N, C-alpha and C positions, 0 to 999 in steps of 0.2 A: 504494500500500500504506500503510495507516494503522499507527500504532504500537499495539502491544498494551497499552501503558500509557497510561491516560487522563489528562486534565488534572485538577487538583484542583478540588473544588467551588467554583463561582463564577469560576474562572480562564478567561480568554478568550485565543484566539490568532487573529490576522489574518495573512493571507499574500497577497501579490501575486506572481504568477508569469508568466513569458513563455517560450513554447516556439517554436522555429523548426524545422520539420519539412520535410525534403526527400525527394521521391520521384522515381524515374526507372526505369521498367520497362514493357515491353510483352510480350504473350504471346497465343497463340491455341491452342485445343485443341477438337477436334470442332466444335461449333456456337458456341463462345464466343470472343470477342476482347476484350482489355482493354489500355488504355494508362493509366498513372498517372505523369504527368510534371508536376511543379510544386512549389510551395513553400507551406506553410501556416504562418501566424502565429497563435498562440493565447495570448491574455492571460486569466488566470483570477484571480478574486477568491474567496478561501476564508476561511471563518469556522469556528472550533471553540469549543465552550463546554462546560465541565465542569459537568454537571447534578447529579451527586452523586459520592460517592467511587468509584463503579464505572461510571458512565454518562457518556458524552460524545456530543454531537450536533454536526452540522456541515452546511454548505452550500457548494457550489462552483458558481460561475456563470462560464462561459467566453465569451469573444468570439473568433470565428474568422474569419480572412480568408484567401482563396485568391489566389495570385499566381503569375506566371511566376518571380519571385524573382531573386536575384542571386548565389547561392552555387554554381552548378553547376561552374564552372571551378575554384573553390577546393576543392570536395569531390573532384573528379577528381584534383587534385594531392595532396590529403590521402591518398586511397587509394593512389596511386602511391608516395608517400613511405613509407607503412607496409606496402606489399605486400599491401593488401587488395583483394578482388575489386571490380571496377567495374560488374558487372552489365551492364545495357543502356545505361548512361549514355553510352558512346562512340557509340551508334547514334542518339541523340536530340539535337535542337537544344538549345543552351544557353538557359536562362531563358525557356522557353515554358510555358504552362499548357494542359494537355490531359488531362483526366480523362474517359475514355470507356469504355463497356462495351456489348456487344451480344450477345444470343443470339436464339433463335427467338421469345421472348416479351417480353423486356424490353430496354431500353436507357437509357443516360443519357449526357449529354455536357456537360461544363463546360469552357469555353475562354475565358472572360472573367472578370477579377478581380471578386470579390464577397465579401461577408461579412455577419456579423450575430451576434447572441447565439446560443450553442449550447444544448445540453440542460442544464437545471438538475439538479444531483445533490444528494441529501440522504443523510446517513449517520448511523448510530448505532453506537457501539462500547460493548460491555459487557465490562469487565475481570473475567474469571473469577477470577483469583488473581494475586498478586504477592508472592513470597517467595523467599529464597535467590537473589537476583539474576535470577530467572526470572519473566516475566510471560506470561499467557495471556489472549487476548481473542477475542470474537466480534464481527464487524461485519456489519450489515445496511445495504444501500444500495439506493436507488431513483432512477431517472433519469426525469425528466418530459420529454415531447416539446415543449419550448419552442423548439427550433431549427427550421430550415427545410430540408426535403429538397431542394428545387429549388436552393437556394443552397449545398447540401452542408455545412450547419452542424448537422444533426441528422437522425435517422432517422424522426422523427415516430412513434415507438413508445415505450411504457412498458417499461423494463427494470428488473430487480432482481438483487440479488446477496447471497449469504450466505457469509461467510468465517470461517475459524478461523486465528488468528495467534498467534505466540509470539516472544519475544525474550529474549536472555540478555546481561547486561553485567557486566564485572568489571574490576579494575585490571590493568595490564600495565606493568611497570617503572615509569617516572615518569608514564605516561599511563593510558589505559583502552582497552578494546576491546568490541565487541558483535557479536552475530550475530542474525539474524532470519529468519523464514520464515512462509509462509502458503499456504493452499490455499482455493479458492473455487469454488462452483457458481453459474452465472448463468443467468437466464432472459431471452432476447431476444425482444421482441414483434415481430409482423409489421408493420413500418412501410412507408414509401414508397420505400425503397432496396433493390432486389433482393428484394422481399418473398417471392417464390416460392422463393428459394434460401436464405433465412436458416435456420441451425441454431438452433432455439429454446433448446436446452440446451448450454451451453459451460462447460468447466472451465478454470481458470487457477491458476497458482501462482508463487511467487517465493521466492528465497533470497538473502540479502545479508549482508555483513560490513563492519564499520567499525573504524577505529583512530584514536585521538586521542592523538598524541604530546605535544600541548600542550592546555591548556584552551580555547584559541581556534581550534584547527584539528582538523578531522575528515576523514579520507580514506575513501572508500566504494566498494564494488563490489556490484552487484546483478544477478541473472539473473532474467528473467521469461519465462514461457511460457503460451500458451493453446492450446486445441484449435481446430480450424477453425471459422470463423464462418459459412461458407457451404457449401452442397452444390454443389461445382464441380470440374471437371477441371483448372481453372487453378491453378497453384501459388499465385498471389497471393491467391486466395480460398479454396482448398480444402485447404491444408496447415496444420499447426500452426506457431505462431510461436515463435521463441527470440531473445531480445534480451539484450544485455549493456550495463549502464550503469556508467560510471566517473565519479567526481566527488568533491566535497568540500564542507565547510561552513566558513565563516569566522564566528566569533562576535565581532561588534563590541562587544556587551555580553552580560551573562548572559542577557538576554531578547530580543536582536535578532541574528538569524542570516541570513547570505547563503549560499544554496546554488547551486553551479555544477556542471553535469554534461553529458555527451554520451552518446548511445546508438547502438549499432551493431546491425544485424540479422545475427545469427549464422546463421539460416536465410534466406539471401539471397532477396530479392524478396517474402517473405511479409509483412514489416512495413516501415515506412519505412526508406529507405536509411541515413539518419542524422538524429538529432534533437539539438538543443542546448537546454539548460534553464537558466533563471535564475530564482531566487525569493528574496524577502525576507520574512521572517516576524518578528512581534513578539508576545510574550506579555504580557498585561496582568494 
């Protein structure tokens, strides 16, 4: 989710982020079977540029690597400690890589570690208005098929998205707080991954809030949801997703910020079991 408030004209922002994503689920329904068991490491280079007072453009280039990973036992202990559901994790071997799907027409199987550059994403944000602590913006995004479907680093399809966003910020005691939200419609092209089952039109939305008790610290929570990406009787593919992300920001300087967060799947098995996020951004 982008900010509804754009960078100033000529201002630039660079960000390097790392995501560790862990999956552990298997299921079967009618003629479909699926196993998603493994760990994904995603490093992303992001650039944003303030083109004018109301327009910001940006690029995101991810590098994606699939692995059996090392976090399975830690995540099981994490779930047990907080009383969270463990899904199918107890029924699957630790630290294995097995992404497989089969129906009467299609199948895929990824069981050896591999990686490569993912799909390049470009976006444009137009700030509709910003007054009385409220900002509104429109974002258009397009994803180019620069990844590889066989390596599971891309769908090899062109995708696009149009979103409406808003945010509100104000002071609170000695600090400040903000809330933000957005809703988007997405078009997904028919690529090389389950192309006969892709839902071409998908909706998604988000709602978040943050509190900064000090100028160098921000605490955040965000909820994200999207409609089903595939036409399938399997919960993993055919149900809408709901995620919760908790985290915070540490400001080393006014222009250099470190973000840390983790995400949990509130609708279990529809999205990754857990994801950890780390990013460092600097504004020039």
